[in-house]
C-alpha angles and dihedrals in degrees: 000000000000118000119240124198087224125017119246119268095255096038116136117184113226090213098050093122096033110033114184089207091058095047092260096311123141113260091215091055093045092051091049091050090048092054091046091049091049090051091051090047092053089048090052090050091052090049092049091049090050091050091046090051093048090047091051091050090049091048091051090046091051091049090049092049092046090052091046091049091049092049092047091047090049092050092050091047091049091048092049092049091047094052100038105026118132118256095248094172093060092044091050092046091048092049090047092050090047093050091044091051092049091048094045092047090053096044105039144003124260120268133036119331121261112284094021111143114248125246119235134175112263112259113242113253095215127049116203097193141004123216121196112214120196121232114268120263092214134027111264090213105046100010090234116157095203096104127151119205115245126209118244135029135273106221121216119185117202129179122205140154128254118226121193105202097192139095127232112231114203125189113205113204106199125202107217135217129196118239113210091197095054094031090223141094115264136196135192130231120254125221112293090008125128109198116231091009124113094195116068129231097256092055091045094049091047091052091050090049092051091048101047105020098038096029098231118160117243092255091053090051089052091050093048093053091047096049100040104030103019087234111142129200136140123258090251087063090058088051088051090053088058094047094051092045090051090049092052091048095050093095091054089046093054091045089055089051092054092046090052091052090051095049121112094220127027130176113208133189141149135205141177118285132180120217115184089338094306120117115251137156127238113213123203130197122170151102137216092303106033137038125191122186127190128181116207140163091232139062097201137127090257090067092048090051092049089056104039102020131240094283112033109194100202139060113295115206112196143131119266095279108142096217090081091060089081091066091066095212121203089233131014128206125181114225109266092221090060091048093050092045091049091047090053091049092050092046089052091050093048092051090056094055123104113264089250091064102034118120110210094190092051092049091050092048093051091046091055092050092047090058 
């Protein structure tokens, strides 16, 4: 029987249901089984592909979580080392001083070397008073009275301070004039006079200096004035000195605020502050020429706006605190110290990562910034 590449149109195989090449199986049944097997095979391939895709996602997720865990662990380790690290500089300096002392004690004696000129206190150029002191009648060392006078003087120069523990009481006799508008007699203040105040301006300014520059409590200020100047007042009076001085300085305070708002560059920051045991915040805004301080209970954007205004026209240099966003500055610059400090922290965290997760480019970038 000749072979045809394709059977004729009307060809009907005599062995369709019992093919000798298929070990007597039906070709129709075999073809049906083949199609069903191919369908199952394709389904299996789809299942395998789905599992492969899920496995790949799981693998990427595991790698991401491992990296995140390593980064978190490195951050915690860096934070722990930063907070509780040993002060190596002090230890090294102490060891160095100890070794230097040991070496110096072995090599040379204490004090200046032989022949070194001595150091003496400079002798005052002007002498305010001279006191003549008679020769002693008995020796101050052995109490012997066999003393022989010697010609000449032994000069001893001594410097000291002079305290005048007294107050100056001034009586101001005012000539009066009648004001037709006010329907009352009026007077004017003399030089160095505070009307309706029994304590003068020098004492008030000194009390304020002692309170805020020297940090003395009001009661200590009161005691100092009583002991040194015999000037008595209650601690509440010292508080009143502060209040009146602050009231007189309010115009200067507001002028500073306006000058800050008109500045081309302003640095701003805030920190915790206690006032009578209650938590406050002290805000700072300034530059090389001006400094403005404001104490407030809050650390909100409203306070930042009250200092710098709602549309600051200059360059605002701050940290990344979001409260300053409300000022809408024309230009914004993050404080370089914060950037450098953050770069050092990130470099430290990167150095603690496992080699599989380390980023050489990131480490190099942070190192360049930290310099």
